[in-house]
A tleap script that builds the chain and sets N, CA, C and O, in Angstrom:
source leaprc.protein.ff14SB
mol = sequence {
  NMET ASP SER SER ILE VAL PRO ALA ALA ALA
  LEU THR VAL THR SER LEU VAL ASN ASN LEU
  VAL SER SER VAL LYS ASN ALA ARG GLU LEU
  SER LYS GLN SER SER ASP SER GLU LEU LYS
  GLU GLN ILE ALA ASP ILE TYR ASP ALA ILE
  VAL ASP VAL LYS ALA ARG VAL LEU ASP LEU
  ASP THR GLU ASN ARG SER LEU ARG GLU GLN
  LEU ALA GLN LYS ALA SER VAL LYS HIE ASP
  PRO ASN THR LYS GLY PHE TYR LYS GLU GLY
  GLU ILE ASP PRO LEU CYS PRO LYS CYS PHE
  GLN SER PRO THR HIE ASP VAL VAL TYR LEU
  ARG ASP GLU GLY ASP GLN SER GLY TYR CYS
  VAL VAL CYS ARG THR ALA HIE SER TYR LEU
  HIE ARG ARG CVAL
}
set mol.1.N position { 51.050 -24.051 36.961 }
set mol.1.CA position { 50.825 -23.522 35.621 }
set mol.1.C position { 49.717 -22.483 35.704 }
set mol.1.O position { 48.681 -22.732 36.321 }
set mol.2.N position { 49.918 -21.339 35.100 }
set mol.2.CA position { 48.937 -20.264 35.095 }
set mol.2.C position { 47.855 -20.565 34.071 }
set mol.2.O position { 48.112 -20.527 32.867 }
set mol.3.N position { 46.634 -20.866 34.543 }
set mol.3.CA position { 45.572 -21.287 33.630 }
set mol.3.C position { 45.056 -20.141 32.763 }
set mol.3.O position { 44.338 -20.390 31.795 }
set mol.4.N position { 45.403 -18.890 33.084 }
set mol.4.CA position { 44.924 -17.770 32.276 }
set mol.4.C position { 45.610 -17.700 30.918 }
set mol.4.O position { 45.082 -17.074 29.999 }
set mol.5.N position { 46.783 -18.332 30.771 }
set mol.5.CA position { 47.486 -18.275 29.498 }
set mol.5.C position { 47.474 -19.616 28.773 }
set mol.5.O position { 48.077 -19.749 27.708 }
set mol.6.N position { 46.794 -20.608 29.339 }
set mol.6.CA position { 46.728 -21.928 28.734 }
set mol.6.C position { 45.445 -22.026 27.922 }
set mol.6.O position { 44.364 -21.769 28.452 }
set mol.7.N position { 45.542 -22.395 26.640 }
set mol.7.CA position { 44.334 -22.566 25.843 }
set mol.7.C position { 43.403 -23.590 26.487 }
set mol.7.O position { 43.854 -24.522 27.152 }
set mol.8.N position { 42.098 -23.406 26.282 }
set mol.8.CA position { 41.094 -24.252 26.925 }
set mol.8.C position { 41.305 -25.733 26.626 }
set mol.8.O position { 41.165 -26.567 27.521 }
set mol.9.N position { 41.640 -26.068 25.390 }
set mol.9.CA position { 41.835 -27.479 25.034 }
set mol.9.C position { 42.998 -28.082 25.810 }
set mol.9.O position { 42.910 -29.212 26.290 }
set mol.10.N position { 44.088 -27.327 25.932 }
set mol.10.CA position { 45.250 -27.837 26.670 }
set mol.10.C position { 44.924 -27.950 28.149 }
set mol.10.O position { 45.374 -28.881 28.818 }
set mol.11.N position { 44.143 -27.004 28.663 }
set mol.11.CA position { 43.744 -27.058 30.069 }
set mol.11.C position { 42.925 -28.311 30.314 }
set mol.11.O position { 43.113 -28.979 31.330 }
set mol.12.N position { 42.021 -28.643 29.405 }
set mol.12.CA position { 41.204 -29.839 29.538 }
set mol.12.C position { 42.074 -31.084 29.509 }
set mol.12.O position { 41.901 -31.974 30.342 }
set mol.13.N position { 42.995 -31.166 28.578 }
set mol.13.CA position { 43.890 -32.320 28.483 }
set mol.13.C position { 44.755 -32.407 29.730 }
set mol.13.O position { 44.949 -33.491 30.280 }
set mol.14.N position { 45.273 -31.272 30.176 }
set mol.14.CA position { 46.098 -31.260 31.381 }
set mol.14.C position { 45.300 -31.732 32.584 }
set mol.14.O position { 45.803 -32.498 33.407 }
set mol.15.N position { 44.057 -31.277 32.689 }
set mol.15.CA position { 43.195 -31.708 33.795 }
set mol.15.C position { 42.944 -33.209 33.742 }
set mol.15.O position { 42.992 -33.887 34.768 }
set mol.16.N position { 42.677 -33.723 32.555 }
set mol.16.CA position { 42.448 -35.163 32.406 }
set mol.16.C position { 43.680 -35.963 32.810 }
set mol.16.O position { 43.577 -36.966 33.517 }
set mol.17.N position { 44.833 -35.515 32.358 }
set mol.17.CA position { 46.070 -36.222 32.689 }
set mol.17.C position { 46.335 -36.133 34.190 }
set mol.17.O position { 46.746 -37.119 34.803 }
set mol.18.N position { 46.104 -34.971 34.785 }
set mol.18.CA position { 46.298 -34.826 36.228 }
set mol.18.C position { 45.370 -35.756 37.000 }
set mol.18.O position { 45.783 -36.373 37.982 }
set mol.19.N position { 44.111 -35.858 36.558 }
set mol.19.CA position { 43.169 -36.769 37.219 }
set mol.19.C position { 43.618 -38.214 37.067 }
set mol.19.O position { 43.514 -39.006 38.003 }
set mol.20.N position { 44.115 -38.550 35.891 }
set mol.20.CA position { 44.605 -39.898 35.647 }
set mol.20.C position { 45.814 -40.202 36.520 }
set mol.20.O position { 45.908 -41.292 37.085 }
set mol.21.N position { 46.726 -39.269 36.636 }
set mol.21.CA position { 47.893 -39.451 37.501 }
set mol.21.C position { 47.454 -39.674 38.939 }
set mol.21.O position { 47.976 -40.548 39.631 }
set mol.22.N position { 46.499 -38.885 39.374 }
set mol.22.CA position { 45.991 -39.019 40.738 }
set mol.22.C position { 45.359 -40.392 40.967 }
set mol.22.O position { 45.597 -41.023 41.996 }
set mol.23.N position { 44.559 -40.849 40.011 }
set mol.23.CA position { 43.907 -42.158 40.140 }
set mol.23.C position { 44.931 -43.286 40.194 }
set mol.23.O position { 44.824 -44.190 41.023 }
set mol.24.N position { 45.917 -43.230 39.313 }
set mol.24.CA position { 46.937 -44.287 39.293 }
set mol.24.C position { 47.793 -44.220 40.553 }
set mol.24.O position { 48.225 -45.249 41.073 }
set mol.25.N position { 48.033 -43.013 41.037 }
set mol.25.CA position { 48.804 -42.864 42.273 }
set mol.25.C position { 48.063 -43.529 43.434 }
set mol.25.O position { 48.663 -44.208 44.267 }
set mol.26.N position { 46.738 -43.317 43.468 }
set mol.26.CA position { 45.926 -43.965 44.509 }
set mol.26.C position { 45.974 -45.480 44.361 }
set mol.26.O position { 46.103 -46.199 45.352 }
set mol.27.N position { 45.871 -45.972 43.116 }
set mol.27.CA position { 45.943 -47.415 42.881 }
set mol.27.C position { 47.305 -47.965 43.299 }
set mol.27.O position { 47.405 -49.065 43.844 }
set mol.28.N position { 48.351 -47.183 43.037 }
set mol.28.CA position { 49.694 -47.613 43.426 }
set mol.28.C position { 49.805 -47.733 44.943 }
set mol.28.O position { 50.389 -48.687 45.459 }
set mol.29.N position { 49.243 -46.763 45.647 }
set mol.29.CA position { 49.269 -46.808 47.109 }
set mol.29.C position { 48.481 -48.014 47.633 }
set mol.29.O position { 48.910 -48.683 48.573 }
set mol.30.N position { 47.332 -48.282 47.019 }
set mol.30.CA position { 46.524 -49.441 47.430 }
set mol.30.C position { 47.247 -50.754 47.133 }
set mol.30.O position { 47.143 -51.715 47.896 }
set mol.31.N position { 47.979 -50.789 46.020 }
set mol.31.CA position { 48.674 -52.020 45.642 }
set mol.31.C position { 49.795 -52.364 46.609 }
set mol.31.O position { 50.219 -53.518 46.680 }
set mol.32.N position { 50.279 -51.378 47.355 }
set mol.32.CA position { 51.343 -51.639 48.323 }
set mol.32.C position { 50.867 -52.588 49.420 }
set mol.32.O position { 51.669 -53.268 50.060 }
set mol.33.N position { 49.540 -52.625 49.629 }
set mol.33.CA position { 48.974 -53.511 50.655 }
set mol.33.C position { 48.802 -54.930 50.115 }
set mol.33.O position { 48.546 -55.862 50.878 }
set mol.34.N position { 48.942 -55.087 48.812 }
set mol.34.CA position { 48.751 -56.394 48.184 }
set mol.34.C position { 50.056 -57.180 48.201 }
set mol.34.O position { 51.151 -56.616 48.204 }
set mol.35.N position { 49.902 -58.488 48.211 }
set mol.35.CA position { 51.088 -59.346 48.138 }
set mol.35.C position { 51.390 -59.751 46.692 }
set mol.35.O position { 52.338 -60.492 46.436 }
set mol.36.N position { 50.580 -59.262 45.751 }
set mol.36.CA position { 50.738 -59.612 44.340 }
set mol.36.C position { 51.809 -58.699 43.725 }
set mol.36.O position { 51.539 -57.539 43.416 }
set mol.37.N position { 53.020 -59.230 43.552 }
set mol.37.CA position { 54.125 -58.417 43.049 }
set mol.37.C position { 53.927 -58.037 41.582 }
set mol.37.O position { 54.367 -56.972 41.148 }
set mol.38.N position { 53.261 -58.914 40.816 }
set mol.38.CA position { 52.995 -58.599 39.405 }
set mol.38.C position { 52.050 -57.404 39.291 }
set mol.38.O position { 52.240 -56.534 38.440 }
set mol.39.N position { 51.037 -57.364 40.148 }
set mol.39.CA position { 50.101 -56.237 40.158 }
set mol.39.C position { 50.839 -54.948 40.524 }
set mol.39.O position { 50.624 -53.916 39.890 }
set mol.40.N position { 51.691 -54.994 41.520 }
set mol.40.CA position { 52.466 -53.825 41.926 }
set mol.40.C position { 53.336 -53.316 40.778 }
set mol.40.O position { 53.423 -52.113 40.536 }
set mol.41.N position { 53.973 -54.243 40.084 }
set mol.41.CA position { 54.850 -53.873 38.977 }
set mol.41.C position { 54.062 -53.236 37.830 }
set mol.41.O position { 54.500 -52.243 37.249 }
set mol.42.N position { 52.898 -53.810 37.505 }
set mol.42.CA position { 52.074 -53.272 36.427 }
set mol.42.C position { 51.576 -51.869 36.761 }
set mol.42.O position { 51.585 -50.987 35.902 }
set mol.43.N position { 51.150 -51.661 37.979 }
set mol.43.CA position { 50.658 -50.333 38.381 }
set mol.43.C position { 51.808 -49.323 38.385 }
set mol.43.O position { 51.615 -48.170 37.999 }
set mol.44.N position { 52.979 -49.733 38.809 }
set mol.44.CA position { 54.143 -48.840 38.780 }
set mol.44.C position { 54.496 -48.466 37.343 }
set mol.44.O position { 54.837 -47.316 37.069 }
set mol.45.N position { 54.415 -49.426 36.427 }
set mol.45.CA position { 54.695 -49.152 35.017 }
set mol.45.C position { 53.670 -48.174 34.439 }
set mol.45.O position { 54.025 -47.257 33.699 }
set mol.46.N position { 52.396 -48.379 34.783 }
set mol.46.CA position { 51.342 -47.471 34.305 }
set mol.46.C position { 51.584 -46.068 34.842 }
set mol.46.O position { 51.460 -45.089 34.106 }
set mol.47.N position { 51.923 -45.967 36.098 }
set mol.47.CA position { 52.183 -44.657 36.710 }
set mol.47.C position { 53.336 -43.953 35.985 }
set mol.47.O position { 53.237 -42.769 35.663 }
set mol.48.N position { 54.420 -44.677 35.731 }
set mol.48.CA position { 55.569 -44.086 35.030 }
set mol.48.C position { 55.179 -43.613 33.632 }
set mol.48.O position { 55.585 -42.535 33.198 }
set mol.49.N position { 54.384 -44.431 32.927 }
set mol.49.CA position { 53.962 -44.065 31.570 }
set mol.49.C position { 53.089 -42.817 31.590 }
set mol.49.O position { 53.215 -41.960 30.715 }
set mol.50.N position { 52.216 -42.707 32.564 }
set mol.50.CA position { 51.328 -41.543 32.639 }
set mol.50.C position { 52.111 -40.284 32.997 }
set mol.50.O position { 51.809 -39.202 32.493 }
set mol.51.N position { 53.102 -40.414 33.850 }
set mol.51.CA position { 53.951 -39.263 34.174 }
set mol.51.C position { 54.687 -38.799 32.919 }
set mol.51.O position { 54.843 -37.597 32.701 }
set mol.52.N position { 55.143 -39.749 32.086 }
set mol.52.CA position { 55.789 -39.393 30.824 }
set mol.52.C position { 54.816 -38.667 29.893 }
set mol.52.O position { 55.184 -37.685 29.248 }
set mol.53.N position { 53.575 -39.151 29.826 }
set mol.53.CA position { 52.550 -38.505 28.996 }
set mol.53.C position { 52.281 -37.089 29.499 }
set mol.53.O position { 52.138 -36.157 28.707 }
set mol.54.N position { 52.214 -36.937 30.806 }
set mol.54.CA position { 51.969 -35.604 31.373 }
set mol.54.C position { 53.092 -34.643 30.978 }
set mol.54.O position { 52.825 -33.500 30.607 }
set mol.55.N position { 54.330 -35.091 31.055 }
set mol.55.CA position { 55.466 -34.237 30.675 }
set mol.55.C position { 55.363 -33.851 29.206 }
set mol.55.O position { 55.627 -32.704 28.846 }
set mol.56.N position { 54.982 -34.801 28.353 }
set mol.56.CA position { 54.863 -34.520 26.915 }
set mol.56.C position { 53.738 -33.534 26.650 }
set mol.56.O position { 53.877 -32.650 25.805 }
set mol.57.N position { 52.616 -33.674 27.366 }
set mol.57.CA position { 51.495 -32.740 27.203 }
set mol.57.C position { 51.933 -31.330 27.577 }
set mol.57.O position { 51.584 -30.373 26.886 }
set mol.58.N position { 52.681 -31.190 28.642 }
set mol.58.CA position { 53.156 -29.864 29.053 }
set mol.58.C position { 54.134 -29.291 28.025 }
set mol.58.O position { 54.106 -28.093 27.743 }
set mol.59.N position { 54.995 -30.141 27.465 }
set mol.59.CA position { 55.909 -29.688 26.403 }
set mol.59.C position { 55.132 -29.219 25.180 }
set mol.59.O position { 55.446 -28.181 24.597 }
set mol.60.N position { 54.119 -29.986 24.795 }
set mol.60.CA position { 53.305 -29.612 23.633 }
set mol.60.C position { 52.535 -28.319 23.885 }
set mol.60.O position { 52.351 -27.514 22.972 }
set mol.61.N position { 52.091 -28.125 25.112 }
set mol.61.CA position { 51.395 -26.893 25.454 }
set mol.61.C position { 52.327 -25.694 25.316 }
set mol.61.O position { 51.928 -24.653 24.793 }
set mol.62.N position { 53.554 -25.837 25.778 }
set mol.62.CA position { 54.542 -24.762 25.656 }
set mol.62.C position { 54.821 -24.468 24.184 }
set mol.62.O position { 54.877 -23.307 23.778 }
set mol.63.N position { 54.995 -25.514 23.395 }
set mol.63.CA position { 55.244 -25.335 21.964 }
set mol.63.C position { 54.049 -24.668 21.280 }
set mol.63.O position { 54.221 -23.802 20.422 }
set mol.64.N position { 52.848 -25.074 21.662 }
set mol.64.CA position { 51.630 -24.499 21.092 }
set mol.64.C position { 51.548 -23.003 21.394 }
set mol.64.O position { 51.216 -22.209 20.514 }
set mol.65.N position { 51.847 -22.623 22.628 }
set mol.65.CA position { 51.815 -21.196 22.981 }
set mol.65.C position { 52.838 -20.408 22.176 }
set mol.65.O position { 52.558 -19.298 21.722 }
set mol.66.N position { 54.024 -20.983 22.001 }
set mol.66.CA position { 55.066 -20.320 21.217 }
set mol.66.C position { 54.614 -20.132 19.769 }
set mol.66.O position { 54.805 -19.060 19.195 }
set mol.67.N position { 54.025 -21.152 19.185 }
set mol.67.CA position { 53.549 -21.054 17.801 }
set mol.67.C position { 52.424 -20.035 17.665 }
set mol.67.O position { 52.348 -19.319 16.667 }
set mol.68.N position { 51.549 -19.967 18.668 }
set mol.68.CA position { 50.471 -18.962 18.642 }
set mol.68.C position { 51.042 -17.544 18.688 }
set mol.68.O position { 50.553 -16.644 18.006 }
set mol.69.N position { 52.088 -17.358 19.504 }
set mol.69.CA position { 52.734 -16.048 19.572 }
set mol.69.C position { 53.367 -15.683 18.237 }
set mol.69.O position { 53.282 -14.535 17.798 }
set mol.70.N position { 54.004 -16.664 17.586 }
set mol.70.CA position { 54.612 -16.410 16.278 }
set mol.70.C position { 53.554 -16.046 15.247 }
set mol.70.O position { 53.762 -15.154 14.425 }
set mol.71.N position { 52.419 -16.738 15.291 }
set mol.71.CA position { 51.337 -16.417 14.353 }
set mol.71.C position { 50.794 -15.015 14.590 }
set mol.71.O position { 50.531 -14.275 13.642 }
set mol.72.N position { 50.629 -14.656 15.845 }
set mol.72.CA position { 50.125 -13.315 16.163 }
set mol.72.C position { 51.114 -12.258 15.695 }
set mol.72.O position { 50.710 -11.223 15.165 }
set mol.73.N position { 52.397 -12.507 15.885 }
set mol.73.CA position { 53.424 -11.560 15.443 }
set mol.73.C position { 53.401 -11.443 13.928 }
set mol.73.O position { 53.472 -10.341 13.383 }
set mol.74.N position { 53.304 -12.572 13.252 }
set mol.74.CA position { 53.284 -12.551 11.795 }
set mol.74.C position { 52.049 -11.813 11.281 }
set mol.74.O position { 52.127 -11.087 10.290 }
set mol.75.N position { 50.926 -11.994 11.942 }
set mol.75.CA position { 49.680 -11.337 11.516 }
set mol.75.C position { 49.749 -9.823 11.678 }
set mol.75.O position { 49.036 -9.097 10.985 }
set mol.76.N position { 50.605 -9.333 12.592 }
set mol.76.CA position { 50.689 -7.894 12.819 }
set mol.76.C position { 51.601 -7.201 11.807 }
set mol.76.O position { 51.740 -5.978 11.831 }
set mol.77.N position { 52.221 -7.978 10.921 }
set mol.77.CA position { 53.120 -7.419 9.914 }
set mol.77.C position { 52.450 -7.525 8.546 }
set mol.77.O position { 51.916 -8.569 8.171 }
set mol.78.N position { 52.496 -6.420 7.818 }
set mol.78.CA position { 51.865 -6.368 6.491 }
set mol.78.C position { 52.901 -6.000 5.433 }
set mol.78.O position { 53.873 -5.295 5.705 }
set mol.79.N position { 52.667 -6.491 4.237 }
set mol.79.CA position { 53.517 -6.159 3.100 }
set mol.79.C position { 52.921 -4.948 2.387 }
set mol.79.O position { 51.721 -4.916 2.112 }
set mol.80.N position { 53.743 -3.968 2.092 }
set mol.80.CA position { 53.300 -2.776 1.371 }
set mol.80.C position { 53.809 -2.872 -0.066 }
set mol.80.O position { 55.010 -2.751 -0.305 }
set mol.81.N position { 52.900 -3.092 -1.028 }
set mol.81.CA position { 53.343 -3.244 -2.414 }
set mol.81.C position { 53.960 -1.966 -2.990 }
set mol.81.O position { 54.741 -2.038 -3.939 }
set mol.82.N position { 53.622 -0.807 -2.434 }
set mol.82.CA position { 54.198 0.450 -2.931 }
set mol.82.C position { 55.680 0.564 -2.605 }
set mol.82.O position { 56.467 1.012 -3.439 }
set mol.83.N position { 56.063 0.165 -1.413 }
set mol.83.CA position { 57.469 0.262 -1.004 }
set mol.83.C position { 58.187 -1.075 -1.104 }
set mol.83.O position { 59.409 -1.148 -0.976 }
set mol.84.N position { 57.423 -2.119 -1.332 }
set mol.84.CA position { 57.941 -3.493 -1.392 }
set mol.84.C position { 58.553 -3.923 -0.069 }
set mol.84.O position { 59.429 -4.787 -0.033 }
set mol.85.N position { 58.096 -3.325 1.005 }
set mol.85.CA position { 58.635 -3.653 2.319 }
set mol.85.C position { 57.597 -4.270 3.237 }
set mol.85.O position { 56.400 -4.271 2.950 }
set mol.86.N position { 58.097 -4.800 4.361 }
set mol.86.CA position { 57.243 -5.341 5.411 }
set mol.86.C position { 57.255 -4.356 6.574 }
set mol.86.O position { 58.305 -3.841 6.961 }
set mol.87.N position { 56.069 -4.103 7.125 }
set mol.87.CA position { 55.929 -3.120 8.199 }
set mol.87.C position { 55.018 -3.674 9.280 }
set mol.87.O position { 54.012 -4.326 8.999 }
set mol.88.N position { 55.397 -3.396 10.536 }
set mol.88.CA position { 54.481 -3.713 11.626 }
set mol.88.C position { 53.313 -2.749 11.532 }
set mol.88.O position { 53.474 -1.591 11.149 }
set mol.89.N position { 52.145 -3.238 11.885 }
set mol.89.CA position { 50.943 -2.423 11.801 }
set mol.89.C position { 51.129 -1.097 12.527 }
set mol.89.O position { 51.537 -1.061 13.688 }
set mol.90.N position { 50.824 -0.008 11.824 }
set mol.90.CA position { 50.888 1.321 12.413 }
set mol.90.C position { 52.284 1.925 12.482 }
set mol.90.O position { 52.448 3.007 13.046 }
set mol.91.N position { 53.285 1.267 11.931 }
set mol.91.CA position { 54.649 1.788 11.981 }
set mol.91.C position { 55.140 2.130 10.584 }
set mol.91.O position { 54.626 1.619 9.589 }
set mol.92.N position { 56.148 3.008 10.522 }
set mol.92.CA position { 56.642 3.452 9.217 }
set mol.92.C position { 58.018 2.889 8.880 }
set mol.92.O position { 58.440 2.957 7.726 }
set mol.93.N position { 58.719 2.339 9.855 }
set mol.93.CA position { 60.054 1.804 9.607 }
set mol.93.C position { 59.965 0.380 9.079 }
set mol.93.O position { 59.251 -0.448 9.643 }
set mol.94.N position { 60.689 0.090 7.995 }
set mol.94.CA position { 60.610 -1.242 7.383 }
set mol.94.C position { 61.348 -2.303 8.200 }
set mol.94.O position { 62.297 -2.020 8.932 }
set mol.95.N position { 60.867 -3.533 8.038 }
set mol.95.CA position { 61.518 -4.689 8.643 }
set mol.95.C position { 62.404 -5.358 7.606 }
set mol.95.O position { 62.223 -5.168 6.403 }
set mol.96.N position { 63.344 -6.128 8.071 }
set mol.96.CA position { 64.186 -6.882 7.158 }
set mol.96.C position { 63.347 -8.001 6.543 }
set mol.96.O position { 62.865 -8.879 7.258 }
set mol.97.N position { 63.171 -7.975 5.223 }
set mol.97.CA position { 62.353 -9.013 4.602 }
set mol.97.C position { 62.972 -10.404 4.708 }
set mol.97.O position { 62.254 -11.398 4.813 }
set mol.98.N position { 64.293 -10.475 4.680 }
set mol.98.CA position { 64.961 -11.771 4.772 }
set mol.98.C position { 64.718 -12.398 6.150 }
set mol.98.O position { 64.401 -13.583 6.246 }
set mol.99.N position { 64.863 -11.619 7.192 }
set mol.99.CA position { 64.634 -12.122 8.550 }
set mol.99.C position { 63.156 -12.444 8.774 }
set mol.99.O position { 62.816 -13.467 9.369 }
set mol.100.N position { 62.283 -11.559 8.287 }
set mol.100.CA position { 60.858 -11.784 8.512 }
set mol.100.C position { 60.356 -13.007 7.754 }
set mol.100.O position { 59.472 -13.712 8.240 }
set mol.101.N position { 60.903 -13.268 6.580 }
set mol.101.CA position { 60.456 -14.405 5.789 }
set mol.101.C position { 61.178 -15.701 6.172 }
set mol.101.O position { 60.979 -16.735 5.535 }
set mol.102.N position { 62.006 -15.644 7.200 }
set mol.102.CA position { 62.650 -16.851 7.702 }
set mol.102.C position { 61.596 -17.708 8.419 }
set mol.102.O position { 60.507 -17.213 8.713 }
set mol.103.N position { 61.892 -18.959 8.700 }
set mol.103.CA position { 60.908 -19.826 9.366 }
set mol.103.C position { 60.424 -19.298 10.717 }
set mol.103.O position { 59.306 -19.602 11.133 }
set mol.104.N position { 61.257 -18.511 11.404 }
set mol.104.CA position { 60.847 -17.994 12.717 }
set mol.104.C position { 60.198 -16.622 12.644 }
set mol.104.O position { 59.760 -16.094 13.666 }
set mol.105.N position { 60.128 -16.034 11.451 }
set mol.105.CA position { 59.491 -14.726 11.223 }
set mol.105.C position { 60.032 -13.672 12.181 }
set mol.105.O position { 59.273 -12.997 12.876 }
set mol.106.N position { 61.345 -13.543 12.204 }
set mol.106.CA position { 61.983 -12.578 13.094 }
set mol.106.C position { 61.630 -11.151 12.688 }
set mol.106.O position { 61.663 -10.802 11.508 }
set mol.107.N position { 61.293 -10.338 13.679 }
set mol.107.CA position { 60.982 -8.930 13.445 }
set mol.107.C position { 62.239 -8.132 13.754 }
set mol.107.O position { 62.579 -7.897 14.913 }
set mol.108.N position { 62.927 -7.715 12.680 }
set mol.108.CA position { 64.170 -6.959 12.806 }
set mol.108.C position { 64.027 -5.700 11.957 }
set mol.108.O position { 63.766 -5.775 10.756 }
set mol.109.N position { 64.199 -4.553 12.590 }
set mol.109.CA position { 64.102 -3.289 11.858 }
set mol.109.C position { 65.399 -3.032 11.095 }
set mol.109.O position { 66.496 -3.316 11.578 }
set mol.110.N position { 65.240 -2.489 9.899 }
set mol.110.CA position { 66.405 -2.130 9.099 }
set mol.110.C position { 66.997 -0.821 9.607 }
set mol.110.O position { 66.275 0.105 9.975 }
set mol.111.N position { 68.305 -0.766 9.618 }
set mol.111.CA position { 68.997 0.467 9.969 }
set mol.111.C position { 68.970 1.352 8.727 }
set mol.111.O position { 69.355 0.921 7.640 }
set mol.112.N position { 68.516 2.581 8.893 }
set mol.112.CA position { 68.391 3.511 7.762 }
set mol.112.C position { 69.777 3.898 7.279 }
set mol.112.O position { 70.588 4.440 8.030 }
set mol.113.N position { 70.031 3.609 6.008 }
set mol.113.CA position { 71.310 3.935 5.388 }
set mol.113.C position { 71.188 5.144 4.466 }
set mol.113.O position { 72.134 5.480 3.754 }
set mol.114.N position { 70.035 5.796 4.476 }
set mol.114.CA position { 69.815 6.944 3.599 }
set mol.114.C position { 69.554 6.486 2.174 }
set mol.114.O position { 69.743 5.317 1.837 }
set mol.115.N position { 69.118 7.420 1.344 }
set mol.115.CA position { 68.879 7.155 -0.073 }
set mol.115.C position { 68.015 5.909 -0.290 }
set mol.115.O position { 68.303 5.075 -1.148 }
set mol.116.N position { 66.962 5.807 0.499 }
set mol.116.CA position { 65.983 4.724 0.396 }
set mol.116.C position { 66.604 3.337 0.466 }
set mol.116.O position { 66.244 2.439 -0.295 }
set mol.117.N position { 67.528 3.182 1.377 }
set mol.117.CA position { 68.108 1.862 1.577 }
set mol.117.C position { 68.215 1.582 3.070 }
set mol.117.O position { 68.228 2.494 3.897 }
set mol.118.N position { 68.290 0.309 3.383 }
set mol.118.CA position { 68.419 -0.094 4.774 }
set mol.118.C position { 69.352 -1.280 4.895 }
set mol.118.O position { 69.588 -2.008 3.930 }
set mol.119.N position { 69.883 -1.462 6.102 }
set mol.119.CA position { 70.822 -2.549 6.349 }
set mol.119.C position { 70.357 -3.312 7.579 }
set mol.119.O position { 70.002 -2.716 8.596 }
set mol.120.N position { 70.362 -4.638 7.478 }
set mol.120.CA position { 69.981 -5.478 8.608 }
set mol.120.C position { 71.238 -5.920 9.342 }
set mol.120.O position { 72.130 -6.534 8.757 }
set mol.121.N position { 71.299 -5.603 10.622 }
set mol.121.CA position { 72.474 -5.966 11.412 }
set mol.121.C position { 72.433 -7.433 11.835 }
set mol.121.O position { 73.443 -7.970 12.290 }
set mol.122.N position { 71.295 -8.079 11.694 }
set mol.122.CA position { 71.180 -9.485 12.084 }
set mol.122.C position { 71.672 -10.399 10.966 }
set mol.122.O position { 72.576 -11.210 11.171 }
set mol.123.N position { 71.074 -10.264 9.782 }
set mol.123.CA position { 71.478 -11.140 8.660 }
set mol.123.C position { 72.530 -10.484 7.776 }
set mol.123.O position { 73.023 -11.090 6.826 }
set mol.124.N position { 72.871 -9.230 8.102 }
set mol.124.CA position { 73.920 -8.486 7.389 }
set mol.124.C position { 73.621 -8.347 5.893 }
set mol.124.O position { 74.480 -8.555 5.036 }
set mol.125.N position { 72.372 -7.988 5.625 }
set mol.125.CA position { 71.937 -7.828 4.245 }
set mol.125.C position { 71.524 -6.381 4.005 }
set mol.125.O position { 70.823 -5.784 4.822 }
set mol.126.N position { 71.961 -5.823 2.882 }
set mol.126.CA position { 71.546 -4.471 2.480 }
set mol.126.C position { 70.301 -4.592 1.609 }
set mol.126.O position { 70.208 -5.476 0.758 }
set mol.127.N position { 69.358 -3.705 1.829 }
set mol.127.CA position { 68.116 -3.684 1.053 }
set mol.127.C position { 67.969 -2.286 0.466 }
set mol.127.O position { 67.565 -1.353 1.161 }
set mol.128.N position { 68.294 -2.147 -0.798 }
set mol.128.CA position { 68.323 -0.823 -1.406 }
set mol.128.C position { 66.954 -0.360 -1.902 }
set mol.128.O position { 66.787 0.821 -2.206 }
set mol.129.N position { 66.001 -1.233 -1.987 }
set mol.129.CA position { 64.701 -0.850 -2.534 }
set mol.129.C position { 63.690 -0.473 -1.467 }
set mol.129.O position { 62.572 -0.079 -1.801 }
set mol.130.N position { 64.039 -0.580 -0.218 }
set mol.130.CA position { 63.092 -0.279 0.852 }
set mol.130.C position { 63.267 1.145 1.364 }
set mol.130.O position { 64.369 1.695 1.359 }
set mol.131.N position { 62.176 1.716 1.796 }
set mol.131.CA position { 62.247 3.040 2.432 }
set mol.131.C position { 61.097 3.165 3.399 }
set mol.131.O position { 60.195 2.329 3.435 }
set mol.132.N position { 61.144 4.227 4.183 }
set mol.132.CA position { 60.092 4.457 5.176 }
set mol.132.C position { 58.810 4.845 4.480 }
set mol.132.O position { 58.809 5.544 3.467 }
set mol.133.N position { 57.731 4.377 5.045 }
set mol.133.CA position { 56.432 4.765 4.506 }
set mol.133.C position { 56.105 6.171 4.982 }
set mol.133.O position { 56.545 6.594 6.051 }
set mol.134.N position { 55.338 6.882 4.192 }
set mol.134.CA position { 54.904 8.231 4.591 }
set mol.134.C position { 53.422 8.264 4.772 }
set mol.134.O position { 52.865 9.310 5.107 }
savepdb mol mol.pdb
quit
């Protein structure tokens, strides 16, 4: 995992889980020398549970990064009350408001249909009130 793109909190949790996995792995290896089958079984169960936790932490980290990217994308789009459209910062072409206001905040540019209207090829919606900013 590339630690340069992992948030510090997730890196700390990942490090803790990795250390825990390592410790339990060592305990599991030591338990192999024991004749206590119940102890071996308990340590194996703990190891399996920790591996499951590690997988879940990595899944949550991936989801967290995706949500952060969506937030950053959403923050770069502004609503212009004059044109009633959504625009990426520094750009003049409008985005599809229906797609952008969806739960995933999709950034889809409207195809210029002339006469201050646009058409979205993704959601197949015409927007007659939008136009390019000047």
